[in-house]
A tleap script that builds the chain and sets N, CA, C and O, in Angstrom:
source leaprc.protein.ff14SB
mol = sequence {
  NMET LYS LYS ASN MET GLY ASN ALA ASP ARG
  ILE ILE ARG THR VAL ILE ALA ILE ILE VAL
  ALA ALA LEU TYR PHE SER GLY THR VAL THR
  GLY THR ILE GLY LEU VAL LEU LEU ILE LEU
  ALA GLY VAL PHE VAL LEU THR SER LEU VAL
  SER PHE CYS PRO LEU TYR THR LEU PHE GLY
  ILE ASN THR CYS PRO VAL LYS LYS CSER
}
set mol.1.N position { -15.457 141.141 197.705 }
set mol.1.CA position { -15.161 142.211 199.033 }
set mol.1.C position { -15.774 140.731 200.102 }
set mol.1.O position { -16.731 139.957 200.123 }
set mol.2.N position { -14.518 141.000 200.874 }
set mol.2.CA position { -14.265 139.950 202.307 }
set mol.2.C position { -14.623 140.710 203.137 }
set mol.2.O position { -14.225 141.860 203.319 }
set mol.3.N position { -15.884 139.767 204.057 }
set mol.3.CA position { -16.385 140.297 205.196 }
set mol.3.C position { -14.852 140.469 206.046 }
set mol.3.O position { -13.848 139.765 205.940 }
set mol.4.N position { -15.069 141.567 206.837 }
set mol.4.CA position { -14.080 141.792 207.741 }
set mol.4.C position { -14.323 142.725 208.812 }
set mol.4.O position { -13.476 143.534 209.190 }
set mol.5.N position { -15.657 142.596 209.378 }
set mol.5.CA position { -16.938 142.936 210.294 }
set mol.5.C position { -17.333 141.704 210.966 }
set mol.5.O position { -17.672 140.709 210.324 }
set mol.6.N position { -17.297 141.744 212.334 }
set mol.6.CA position { -17.816 140.543 213.441 }
set mol.6.C position { -19.467 141.183 213.880 }
set mol.6.O position { -19.698 142.375 213.675 }
set mol.7.N position { -20.644 140.189 214.541 }
set mol.7.CA position { -21.854 140.616 214.784 }
set mol.7.C position { -21.316 141.557 215.888 }
set mol.7.O position { -22.119 142.479 216.031 }
set mol.8.N position { -20.474 141.647 216.551 }
set mol.8.CA position { -20.569 142.591 217.543 }
set mol.8.C position { -20.519 143.903 216.907 }
set mol.8.O position { -21.357 144.757 217.198 }
set mol.9.N position { -19.547 144.132 216.016 }
set mol.9.CA position { -18.907 145.503 215.422 }
set mol.9.C position { -19.960 145.647 215.105 }
set mol.9.O position { -20.408 146.658 215.648 }
set mol.10.N position { -20.687 145.155 214.464 }
set mol.10.CA position { -21.792 145.871 213.555 }
set mol.10.C position { -23.358 145.985 214.551 }
set mol.10.O position { -23.800 147.097 214.262 }
set mol.11.N position { -24.030 145.523 215.247 }
set mol.11.CA position { -24.883 146.226 216.126 }
set mol.11.C position { -24.303 146.737 216.706 }
set mol.11.O position { -25.039 147.668 217.029 }
set mol.12.N position { -22.823 146.984 217.477 }
set mol.12.CA position { -22.387 148.551 217.923 }
set mol.12.C position { -22.757 149.464 216.718 }
set mol.12.O position { -23.386 150.500 216.930 }
set mol.13.N position { -22.410 149.134 215.546 }
set mol.13.CA position { -22.456 150.395 214.222 }
set mol.13.C position { -24.323 150.627 214.080 }
set mol.13.O position { -24.832 151.748 214.045 }
set mol.14.N position { -24.864 149.748 214.036 }
set mol.14.CA position { -26.256 149.770 213.876 }
set mol.14.C position { -26.650 150.652 215.157 }
set mol.14.O position { -27.074 151.772 214.873 }
set mol.15.N position { -26.566 150.271 216.775 }
set mol.15.CA position { -26.993 151.284 217.578 }
set mol.15.C position { -26.704 152.629 217.501 }
set mol.15.O position { -27.570 153.502 217.542 }
set mol.16.N position { -24.922 152.936 217.337 }
set mol.16.CA position { -24.427 154.526 217.067 }
set mol.16.C position { -24.927 154.997 216.267 }
set mol.16.O position { -25.238 156.163 216.510 }
set mol.17.N position { -25.235 154.574 215.167 }
set mol.17.CA position { -26.706 155.584 214.247 }
set mol.17.C position { -27.964 155.268 214.206 }
set mol.17.O position { -28.465 155.815 213.223 }
set mol.18.N position { -28.671 154.697 214.747 }
set mol.18.CA position { -29.821 154.558 215.461 }
set mol.18.C position { -30.062 156.182 216.123 }
set mol.18.O position { -30.909 156.960 215.685 }
set mol.19.N position { -28.948 156.537 217.473 }
set mol.19.CA position { -28.978 156.983 218.562 }
set mol.19.C position { -28.339 158.194 217.454 }
set mol.19.O position { -29.144 159.088 217.718 }
set mol.20.N position { -27.640 158.654 216.647 }
set mol.20.CA position { -27.610 159.521 216.153 }
set mol.20.C position { -28.742 160.286 215.163 }
set mol.20.O position { -29.178 161.425 215.332 }
set mol.21.N position { -29.116 159.295 214.022 }
set mol.21.CA position { -30.932 159.386 214.016 }
set mol.21.C position { -31.483 160.163 214.807 }
set mol.21.O position { -31.497 161.394 214.785 }
set mol.22.N position { -32.028 159.335 215.644 }
set mol.22.CA position { -32.668 159.799 216.890 }
set mol.22.C position { -32.219 161.726 216.586 }
set mol.22.O position { -32.759 162.477 215.774 }
set mol.23.N position { -31.166 162.030 217.491 }
set mol.23.CA position { -30.964 162.667 218.036 }
set mol.23.C position { -30.831 164.000 217.006 }
set mol.23.O position { -31.069 165.128 217.439 }
set mol.24.N position { -30.539 163.831 215.985 }
set mol.24.CA position { -30.723 164.362 214.822 }
set mol.24.C position { -32.392 164.714 214.558 }
set mol.24.O position { -32.839 165.861 214.548 }
set mol.25.N position { -33.046 163.718 214.388 }
set mol.25.CA position { -34.517 164.200 213.755 }
set mol.25.C position { -34.817 164.894 215.285 }
set mol.25.O position { -35.696 165.735 215.097 }
set mol.26.N position { -34.500 164.876 216.474 }
set mol.26.CA position { -35.710 165.254 217.351 }
set mol.26.C position { -34.843 166.649 217.674 }
set mol.26.O position { -35.113 167.196 218.743 }
set mol.27.N position { -33.825 167.260 216.828 }
set mol.27.CA position { -33.603 168.447 217.009 }
set mol.27.C position { -32.104 169.042 218.160 }
set mol.27.O position { -31.546 170.111 218.409 }
set mol.28.N position { -31.994 167.786 218.522 }
set mol.28.CA position { -31.169 168.147 219.823 }
set mol.28.C position { -29.144 168.151 218.735 }
set mol.28.O position { -28.092 168.788 218.799 }
set mol.29.N position { -29.514 167.426 218.218 }
set mol.29.CA position { -27.743 167.653 217.185 }
set mol.29.C position { -28.559 168.885 215.860 }
set mol.29.O position { -29.623 168.551 215.341 }
set mol.30.N position { -27.857 170.283 215.467 }
set mol.30.CA position { -28.194 170.882 214.239 }
set mol.30.C position { -26.842 171.684 213.463 }
set mol.30.O position { -25.808 172.142 213.949 }
set mol.31.N position { -27.348 171.631 212.036 }
set mol.31.CA position { -26.677 172.503 212.058 }
set mol.31.C position { -25.585 171.560 211.732 }
set mol.31.O position { -25.561 170.436 212.235 }
set mol.32.N position { -24.185 172.207 210.454 }
set mol.32.CA position { -23.132 171.038 210.594 }
set mol.32.C position { -22.890 170.414 210.900 }
set mol.32.O position { -22.444 169.560 210.133 }
set mol.33.N position { -22.911 170.187 212.108 }
set mol.33.CA position { -22.309 168.771 213.008 }
set mol.33.C position { -23.286 168.274 212.703 }
set mol.33.O position { -23.203 167.152 212.203 }
set mol.34.N position { -24.473 168.829 212.856 }
set mol.34.CA position { -25.681 167.442 213.083 }
set mol.34.C position { -25.799 166.738 211.352 }
set mol.34.O position { -25.998 165.539 211.157 }
set mol.35.N position { -25.641 167.691 210.313 }
set mol.35.CA position { -25.100 166.322 208.584 }
set mol.35.C position { -24.498 165.835 208.678 }
set mol.35.O position { -24.696 164.631 208.510 }
set mol.36.N position { -23.093 166.355 209.066 }
set mol.36.CA position { -22.074 165.417 208.931 }
set mol.36.C position { -22.137 164.111 210.094 }
set mol.36.O position { -21.706 162.974 209.897 }
set mol.37.N position { -22.724 164.562 211.209 }
set mol.37.CA position { -22.973 162.871 212.019 }
set mol.37.C position { -24.200 162.235 211.167 }
set mol.37.O position { -24.049 161.138 210.628 }
set mol.38.N position { -25.294 162.878 211.070 }
set mol.38.CA position { -26.165 161.835 210.356 }
set mol.38.C position { -25.870 161.360 209.016 }
set mol.38.O position { -26.601 160.411 208.730 }
set mol.39.N position { -24.773 161.793 207.763 }
set mol.39.CA position { -23.428 161.383 207.108 }
set mol.39.C position { -23.287 159.771 207.629 }
set mol.39.O position { -23.828 158.691 207.391 }
set mol.40.N position { -22.463 160.183 208.289 }
set mol.40.CA position { -21.428 159.058 209.292 }
set mol.40.C position { -22.381 157.621 209.407 }
set mol.40.O position { -22.222 156.493 208.941 }
set mol.41.N position { -23.480 158.260 210.288 }
set mol.41.CA position { -24.342 157.557 210.632 }
set mol.41.C position { -25.040 156.047 209.709 }
set mol.41.O position { -25.215 154.860 209.980 }
set mol.42.N position { -25.316 157.107 208.315 }
set mol.42.CA position { -25.574 156.054 207.234 }
set mol.42.C position { -23.994 155.322 206.411 }
set mol.42.O position { -24.140 154.287 205.760 }
set mol.43.N position { -22.973 155.783 206.494 }
set mol.43.CA position { -21.908 155.434 206.252 }
set mol.43.C position { -21.893 153.509 207.442 }
set mol.43.O position { -21.691 152.349 207.084 }
set mol.44.N position { -22.131 153.969 208.464 }
set mol.44.CA position { -21.990 152.942 209.605 }
set mol.44.C position { -22.865 152.083 209.172 }
set mol.44.O position { -22.530 150.971 208.763 }
set mol.45.N position { -24.227 152.547 209.216 }
set mol.45.CA position { -25.400 151.446 208.149 }
set mol.45.C position { -25.095 150.661 207.603 }
set mol.45.O position { -25.002 149.571 208.167 }
set mol.46.N position { -24.716 150.811 205.958 }
set mol.46.CA position { -23.878 150.703 205.029 }
set mol.46.C position { -23.137 149.632 205.634 }
set mol.46.O position { -23.500 148.457 205.680 }
set mol.47.N position { -22.195 150.061 206.041 }
set mol.47.CA position { -21.028 148.698 205.834 }
set mol.47.C position { -21.804 147.821 207.262 }
set mol.47.O position { -22.682 147.320 206.560 }
set mol.48.N position { -22.040 147.431 208.279 }
set mol.48.CA position { -22.983 147.553 208.830 }
set mol.48.C position { -23.890 146.486 207.877 }
set mol.48.O position { -23.686 145.334 208.259 }
set mol.49.N position { -24.603 146.538 207.021 }
set mol.49.CA position { -25.040 145.632 206.116 }
set mol.49.C position { -24.431 144.945 205.115 }
set mol.49.O position { -25.065 143.948 204.769 }
set mol.50.N position { -23.167 145.190 204.391 }
set mol.50.CA position { -22.492 144.708 203.950 }
set mol.50.C position { -21.182 144.154 204.405 }
set mol.50.O position { -20.202 143.866 203.718 }
set mol.51.N position { -21.365 144.053 205.793 }
set mol.51.CA position { -19.823 143.903 206.548 }
set mol.51.C position { -18.672 143.749 206.136 }
set mol.51.O position { -17.985 142.731 206.231 }
set mol.52.N position { -18.324 145.034 205.520 }
set mol.52.CA position { -17.162 145.127 204.856 }
set mol.52.C position { -16.982 146.707 205.334 }
set mol.52.O position { -17.857 147.538 205.087 }
set mol.53.N position { -15.597 147.083 206.138 }
set mol.53.CA position { -15.377 148.523 206.129 }
set mol.53.C position { -14.052 148.553 204.949 }
set mol.53.O position { -13.343 147.560 204.784 }
set mol.54.N position { -13.904 149.506 204.376 }
set mol.54.CA position { -13.401 149.698 203.805 }
set mol.54.C position { -11.504 150.694 204.694 }
set mol.54.O position { -10.314 150.617 204.386 }
set mol.55.N position { -12.076 151.274 205.514 }
set mol.55.CA position { -10.863 151.647 206.832 }
set mol.55.C position { -10.192 150.693 207.126 }
set mol.55.O position { -8.971 150.830 207.045 }
set mol.56.N position { -10.721 149.469 207.544 }
set mol.56.CA position { -10.639 148.147 208.339 }
set mol.56.C position { -8.993 147.749 207.308 }
set mol.56.O position { -7.813 147.531 207.584 }
set mol.57.N position { -9.632 147.813 206.365 }
set mol.57.CA position { -8.872 146.535 205.203 }
set mol.57.C position { -7.726 147.857 205.255 }
set mol.57.O position { -6.844 147.440 206.006 }
set mol.58.N position { -7.452 148.872 204.922 }
set mol.58.CA position { -6.397 149.876 204.952 }
set mol.58.C position { -5.387 149.621 206.092 }
set mol.58.O position { -4.181 149.479 205.889 }
set mol.59.N position { -5.961 149.577 207.280 }
set mol.59.CA position { -5.484 149.820 208.501 }
set mol.59.C position { -5.188 147.767 209.264 }
set mol.59.O position { -4.687 147.341 210.305 }
set mol.60.N position { -5.856 147.053 207.983 }
set mol.60.CA position { -5.195 145.300 208.617 }
set mol.60.C position { -6.317 145.005 209.907 }
set mol.60.O position { -6.107 144.465 210.992 }
set mol.61.N position { -7.180 145.397 209.520 }
set mol.61.CA position { -8.072 145.104 211.077 }
set mol.61.C position { -9.089 143.985 210.492 }
set mol.61.O position { -9.524 143.910 209.342 }
set mol.62.N position { -9.326 143.212 211.496 }
set mol.62.CA position { -10.307 141.802 211.149 }
set mol.62.C position { -11.222 141.761 212.204 }
set mol.62.O position { -10.739 141.363 213.264 }
set mol.63.N position { -12.553 142.096 212.215 }
set mol.63.CA position { -13.260 141.816 213.526 }
set mol.63.C position { -13.928 140.648 213.113 }
set mol.63.O position { -14.530 140.030 213.991 }
set mol.64.N position { -13.947 140.243 212.033 }
set mol.64.CA position { -14.580 138.944 211.438 }
set mol.64.C position { -13.984 137.600 212.310 }
set mol.64.O position { -12.768 137.623 212.498 }
set mol.65.N position { -14.792 136.345 212.899 }
set mol.65.CA position { -14.452 135.474 213.806 }
set mol.65.C position { -13.927 134.706 212.503 }
set mol.65.O position { -14.273 134.818 211.327 }
set mol.66.N position { -12.632 133.595 213.337 }
set mol.66.CA position { -12.168 133.209 212.559 }
set mol.66.C position { -12.946 131.345 212.035 }
set mol.66.O position { -13.421 130.555 212.850 }
set mol.67.N position { -12.855 131.145 210.744 }
set mol.67.CA position { -14.007 129.504 210.305 }
set mol.67.C position { -12.577 128.948 210.598 }
set mol.67.O position { -11.485 129.432 210.301 }
set mol.68.N position { -12.985 127.441 211.469 }
set mol.68.CA position { -12.399 126.382 211.372 }
set mol.68.C position { -13.062 125.726 210.591 }
set mol.68.O position { -14.270 125.563 210.422 }
set mol.69.N position { -11.702 125.166 209.880 }
set mol.69.CA position { -11.420 124.028 208.782 }
set mol.69.C position { -11.552 122.381 208.759 }
set mol.69.O position { -11.254 121.753 207.743 }
savepdb mol mol.pdb
quit
């Protein structure tokens, strides 16, 4: 897997995941929507850790900075 996520993208995804988890575990977001958001938050954390997003590959997006050689 080639990295396709930059640092800003990774930080934003992690912050969103933390906010969603806090809302879910505080009881603000519950039910089916809460579970879907919690799973999405887990996907955000996972993709942030590996710096790879499969959807970016499908759409040809790359937020990783270009290395000068």
